N, C-alpha and C positions, 0 to 999 in steps of 0.2 A: 504493500500500500504506500502511495506517495506520502511523504512526510507532512505536506500541507493538508492533505485530505484527512490523514490520521489525526492531526492536531484539531481540525475542525470538528470531527466526530467526537473527540474527547471533550471539547468545549460544549457541544450539544448535550452530551450525556452527563455533564457535570451537574450535580444536584444544586438547585437554586434555593436561596434563603426563602423561608416561608413568610417572614414578616415583610410587609411592603415598606418602601422608604418612608412614606408619610406616617405610617404606624410607628416606626422606630423613632422618628423625630418627635412625634406626640408623646411617646413613653419615656424619652431620654433627655430631650433638650429643655433646658430651663434658663432663660435669659437672666434670671435673677442671680445665677451662680457667679456671673462675671459683671460686677457693677460698672466697670469702665468699658464694657463692650459697646460698639458703635450702633446702638439702637435705643429707641424710646421705650420699647417693650421690655419690662422687667419681670415677666411672668413665664409660665410654662408655654411651650410651643403649641399653638392652636392651628391645626391644618385647615380649619374652615375660616380663618380670619380673612385671608386673601383667597377668594374663590378661584378654582381652576388648577392650582398648583399640585393638588393631590394626584389628579389624573395624569398630569404631565410628568410627574416624578415616576409614576407607574410605567409610563411609556419609556422613560429613560433607562429602565433596567430590563425592558423587553428585548430579548435577543434578536427579534426581527427589526428592531430600530437601529439604524446605522448612523443617522444624523438627525439632530433636532435644531431648528432655527426659530428663535423667538423674536418677532417684531413687536415691540412693546412700547407702551407709554412710559414717560418718566415716573419714577416713584412707584413702580409696579411690584416691588419686592422680589424681583427676579433673581438678583444676585444671592440674597439670603435664602429664599425658599427653594430655588431651583439649583443653582450652581453649587453653593456652599452646602446646602442640604444634601445634595447627591454625594458630594465628597465625604461629608461626615458619616453618612450612612455607609458608604463604601468602606471607609477606614474601619468602622466598627464591625460590619457584618460580612462584607464581600470585598476584601482588599484587592486592588489592582493598581498598576503604575499609572500615575495621574499627572497631567500637566494643566496648570491654570494659566491662561494666556491673557495679557492685557496689551494696551497699545504703546506703553512707554515704560522705561525703567522706573520713573518716578511713581507711576500708578501701581506698578508691581510692588515697589517698596511699601507703599501705603497699604495696599491690600494685605500683604504678608504681615505687617506689623499690627494693624488695627482690627482686621477681620479674621484672618486665617489662624494665626497663632493664638490670639485671645479666644477665638471661637472654639478651640479644642476643649477649653475649660467649661463649656456649656453642658457637656455630658460626661459622666464619670468614665465611660469606656474610652472615649477619645482622649480625655485628660490623662488617663493612665498610659495609653500608647504613646502619647506625645512626650510624657515624662521619661520614657525609656528610649526615645528616638535620638538619633544623631542629627543635630540641627545646625545648619549653616545659614548664610544670609538669605539665599533663595532656594535652598534644597533641604528636604527633610527625609532622612532614611529611617522609615518605620520598619518594624519587624514584619516582613511579608510584603512590603510594597515601598516604592519610592514616590516622592511627591516633589514637584518643582513649580515655582511661580516664574514664568518667563514673559518676555515682551517681544514685540515684532523684530527688533534688531538684536536680540539676545543670541550671541553666537553659540552659547553653550547648548541650547536646545537642539542644534543641528549635529551635535556629537552623540546624541542618543539615537538608538535604532528606531524608536517610536514609543508611543504610549497607548495603553489600552483605553484610557479615558482622557479626553481632552475637553476642557471647559474654557470657552471664549467669552469674555465680558466686554460689552460695548464695542462690538466689532466695527461699527460704522465710523468710529472715531480713529481707527487705525490708519496709518499712512500708506498701507498697501492692502491689496485685496485679501480679505480674510479667508475665504473658502479654500483657495489653493494652498495657502500656507498651513491651515489647520489639517486639511486632508493629507498633506504630505507627511505629517507627524504620526499618522495612524498606519502608515503603509507597511510597517513591520509586523502587523498582527493580523491573523486570519479573522478574528472577531475584535472589533473595536467600536467605540461609541464617541461621537462628537456632539457636544452640546454647546450652543452659542446663542446669546441673546444680545439685543441692542435696541435702543431708540435710534431713529434716523437723525442724522446730523444737520440741523437747520442752518449752521454757519457755513457749510460747504456749498459753494456756488455751483451746483450741478443739478440736473433734472432729478426728480424723485426716482425715475426709472434706473438711474445709475448708482443709487445708494446701495451699498453691499447687502444690508439686511433686507431691503425691499426685494432685491434680486433673488436672494435665497428663499425668502418667504414665498414668492410666486413660483419657484421651482418645486416647492414641497406640496404637501396635500392641503395646506391652507385651512387649518382648524380655526373655527370661530366659535365664540361662546354664545349659545342659543338658549333663551329662557322662555318659559311659557307665558303668554299674555294672561294677566290675572282674570280677564273676563272671557275671552274667546278660547283660551288654551292653545291657540296657534303660536308657533315658535317665532321669536324675533331676536335680533341682536342689537346691541347699542351702536348707533351710528350718529354722526353729527347732524345729518339731515340739512334742510334749508329752512328759510324763514316762512315758508308757506303755511297757511293755517291748517290745511288738510293733509300735510305731509308728516312723516315721522321725524323725530329729533327733539332737541331741547327747545322748550317754549317758555314764555314768561308773560306776565300781564301787560296789556297795552296801556294800562294806567301808569306804567313806569315812564311813559314818554311825556316829556315836558312840552309846553306850548311852543317853545323855540325849536322843537325837533330833537333835542338831545335826550339822553336816557338818564334817569335817576338810578344809578347803579345799585344803591341800597335796596330800592324796591325791586329791581331786576333780580338781585340775589335772593330776596325773601320769597318771591313769587315763582321762581323757576321750577319747572317740572319736565318730565319726559313723556312724550306722546308716542305710543307704539304705532306700527303701520295700520292696526285695526282701530286706531283712535282712542285707545285706553290711556287714561292719564295716570302716570306713576309719580307719586310725590317723593320728595327727598327722604322722608321718613321711611318709606317703603323700599327705597333703592337697593339696599344691601340684602333685604329679605328676598326680593325678586332675584337679585344677582346670584345668590347662593343656591338657587334652584336650577341653575343652568347646567348644560352639558356641552362638551366639545363636539362639533360636527364638521366633517371635512367638506370643503367646497371645490376641491380639485381632484376629480377621480382619475386624472391622467398622470398623476405624480409618480415618479419612480418608486419602486418598492423600498421601504425602509427609510424614506426621506420624509420626516415629519416637520411641518412648520405650523406656527400658530401666531395669532394676533391677540394681544392683551391691551385693551383700551382703558382709559382713565376711569369711566363710571364703574368699572368692575372693582376698583380699589376701595377700601374702607376709609380712605384718608379724606380730609377736608378738601384737598385739591381736586378730588374726583367728584365732588358734589355738583349737582345740576346748577346750583347758584353760582359757584365759582367758575364753572365752565362757561356759563352764559356771560358773565361779566368779562372774563378773559377774551371771549370772542368779540364782544363789542369794542373792547380796548384795542385789540389787534386790527379790527376792521377800520377803526377811525385813525389808526396810525399811518403816517406817511412812509415809514420804514417797512418795506415788504417782508423783512426777516421776521417781524412779529407774527404775521399771519402764518408764515411757513412754520415757525416754532410752535404755534398753537396747533396746527394740523398734525405736525409730526409728533409732538410730545404729549398730546392729549388723545388724539384719535387714530394715529398711525395711518393717516390718509395722505394721498398725493396732493402736492401743491403745484398748480398749473397756472395760477393767475398772472404771473409775471415771467413766463417763459416764451421765448420766440424760437421756433425750430422749423426747419424746412426739410423736405425730402428730395431725393435724387430726381424724382419725376418732374420737379419744377424746371430743372435744367432742360430736359427733353421738351418741355412745353414751349421753350424759346425757339425751337428749330423752325427755320424758314427754308422751304425747298428751293427757293430762288438763289440761295446763298451757297457759295462753294468755299471749302476750306482753302486758305492761302491766298484768296483774292480779296481785293478791297470792295466791299459790298456796295458802297455808295458811289464809287469811282469807276470800277471795272465793269459793273453790270449796266448794260445800256438802258434797260427799262427803269431801273432804280435811279440811274444818273439823270434821266429826264425829269423825274419827280423832284430831285434835289439839285437841279441844274444851277440855281442861283444861291445855293446854300454853302456856307463855309464848311470845309471838311478838313479833318486832321487825323493822323494815326499816332497812337501813343504805345509805348512799350513799358511794361512793368517788370522789374527784375527782383526776385526774392533770392537772397544770398544764404546759402547753406555751407556747412563745413567743407564738403567735398565737391559741391557743384553749384551751378546757378540755374534758376528756373526763369524762363523768359515767356512772356505772354503779351500778345498784341491785340489792340482794339482800334477800330476806325469809328470816329465820331462825326456826326453831321449836326450843325446848329439847328435847334437849341438843345439837342441832347440825345436823339436817337443814335444808337451805336451797335456795332456788330463785332463779335469775336472773330478774329482773322486766323490766327494760328498760334501754337505754343511749342516749346521744346525745352529739353534740358541741355545745358552747355557746361563745358569744362573750363573754358578760357574766356577772357574779356574780349579777345578778338572775335570769338564765335558770337558773342552777344552783339558786338558792333555789326557783324555781317548779317545777323538776324534783323537788326533794326534797319539796316540799309535795304534788305529784301522787302520789307513791308513799307518802306518809304516813311519811316517814323519821323514825326516832327519833334518829339521829345522822348527821352529815355529816363525813367524814374527808378532809382535803385534804393532798396531798403538797406539802411546802414545800421539796423538794430542788432545784428549779430556781433557781439563784442569782439571776438577774435579776428574779425575781418573789417572792423570799423574803419581804421586808417586806410586800409587797402581800397575800400570803396570810395572814400573821399579822394584819394590820390588818382584813382582810375577816372573818376568823373572830371577831375581837373585836367588830366592829360587829354581826354577825348573831347574837351571843349564845350562850346555852347550847345545847349539842348540836353545835356546830361546832368541830372539833378539827384543828389542824395536826399532821402526822406526817411523820417522815422515817426511812427505813431506812438501816442501816449494815452494811457488810461487816466492819468492824473488830472484833477480839476484845476491844478495850478496853471495849466495852459488855458487861459481864459478865453482866447479866440479860437475859432474852428481850426485855423492853421496860422502859422507865422513863418516869416523868412528870417534866416540867420546866416551870416557869413562865417565860415570856419576855415582855419588854416590847416590843410591836410599834412603840412610838413612842420607843424609846430614842434619845437624842440630839436630840430635838425638844422643843418647848415643851409638848407633851402628855404627856411622860414622867412616870410616877408609879406608885406601888404599886397604885393602883386600876385600872390599865390592863393588868395582867398577863393573859396568856392561857395556858391549859393546853395543852401540847404533848406528843406521844409520840415517843420514839425507840425503834426496834425493830431486832432482828437479822434481816436479810434471810433468812439461811439457814433459820432455824427456821420462820418463817411460810410461806416459799415451799415448803419441803418438805411442810408440812401441806397446802397447796393442791395440790401436785403429787400427793400420795397420793389426794386427792379426785378429781382429774382422771383418774387411772389406775384408779379404782375399788378402791383398796386401803385405804380408810378404812371405819370402821364407821358413818360418817355418809353420808347421801345428798346429792348435788348434783344438782339438777333443772334441766333446760334446756327452754325452750319449743320447739315444733316449728319446723323450717325456720330455724334461726339464721342470721343474715347472714354472708356470707363474711368480712367484716372482723372480726366478733366471733370467729368460729372461728379465723381466722388469728392473732389477737392472744392469745387464751386459750391457744394452743399455741405461743407464740412463744419461750419461754425453755428453755434446757437447762443442765444443771449438769455441768461438766467438772472433775473433781478438786477439788470443793468450791467452784468459782467459777461464778457464774451469768452466762450470756451470752445475748444475743439472737440468734436464728438469722438467717442472711443472708436478706434479702428480707422480713423481718417487722418489724412494730412491736409494742411490748409495753405500750401505754398501758392497754388494758382488763385485761390481766393484772395490772398494778400496781394498778388500781382494785379488782379482785377480792381481792387480798391486803390492801388497806386495809380492805375490808368484813370480811374474816376477822379482821383485827387487832382491830377494835372489838368484834366479836362475842365474841372470846375474852376481851377486857378486861372486857366487861360481864357475862360469865359465862353467856351464853345458848348459847355453843358450849363444850362440855366437851372438853378435849383428851385426857383420860385420864391426864394427869400434871400435876404442880403447876407452874403458871406464876404467879409472884408479882412484882408490880411493885416498883420501887424509888422512892424519893422524892428529888427535887431532884438536885443534883450537876452540873447543866449537861449540855451535849452532849458526846459522846465526841470525842476529837481525830480 
């Protein structure tokens, strides 16, 4: 028999402890045993205090469960009830090598000092085993098992073969993708279990769909906590809902609205209640009574076997922060705020819901929508096409080249513009030398070449090449900072500063520009929401399509989509920049450049 098959059969045949994890916690854990333990509860462990964790702990020791991913609200008791509860049970009843993972060394130190080591004193069995263990800063060698607290950049965890049980805390705050990192550490065992929980990170300027715990929750079976409606007995789950009178969700008395339209938050807090989909009113007094009647139900029947995921929302918690009144007040505060992070925080940390109110994203199909069958790649659309030339006969026309500078190559992209702003993509290519870029510009009869000098290692090189190649070559650099008060500004820089060639006659004209303004203009063109036409040649290359649809704007911050490069998008914005500066592209509002003043900080 193969060794791995033999090991698997032995593991299956191994007798399992009869006592469930929550039963052991109920019978053994007493928070009053450790006065300085990090919790307000100083009594015996009550498995019914936070609904839902009993069933999840049972699943965590089910040999059919390989992974569990918890998308949770803040203050859900997940670390104590789920992760640490599972570890203490395992240490006392079913020892196995265990890794507790956090996002940083600092959080690992705090967890080990305040929760893990002190927590062994909450039960007599774990206290005795801890007293006999060999304890280091981040490692504890118990009789029968090893335990380690690690963090994402902890090199020591990679020296282990793996762990039977891995516990991941707040994985959405980690600087790298949690799933791959955690799965790698279980690779050495035929049977292993991975348990991870997290609230989504509202400070990360990314779409909800890219948050690690959101991804893993949707890959799993998506357990949600369903409760019976007190009147109809039909099952429902707590959801934020909307403000409609006939919809489910949190409601409050309309008498809380003042004459000026503002809300009296004290009245909102006192009158808030929950309305089920069947219209049943649940008061704050009945909230936890109803919540404790719930059961987990899976919503994704297509999940891989053994992959469990669950959502734990704020009204399920017995804390004041989960009350209907507090949730209603926090919603109104977030809704009235000018900072979009407050609403995202509310949706993430209370309801585990997607935030889409301030996200701008486009698909590849929009690039294909720009295709015009009368256009040919490599030709000037407004000049070389006889039919089109007749339409634009008395119109000013110009071609611009945008160049994005990378470490090993240069990306060139050309567009032709016709006053007051219709334009067409002509051709693009990758280049290795500046002579190739110049030849490309000559081929398309470019009026100007705009080169991004934001890449630090080639900054001086770009400035010097633009100086050497003369009029019509302009270095440019985009900024996100608001210290650049104008849409763009001109600055003269000396590319030979600090060398023997330094002098006033060597200055080169550069442009600084606000990313958000010009990228929003380009995005409107891509979405077809501009009064100007952007024309694409038929059968655009996949690389071109992918890069032109590569960026998204989340709460005012531009990000590159996962799996995309954005070099040609940057080139397109450079062409748009010089077209606006030259006046051949009319924006419909005044854009006036500033003079001098140096670059923004």
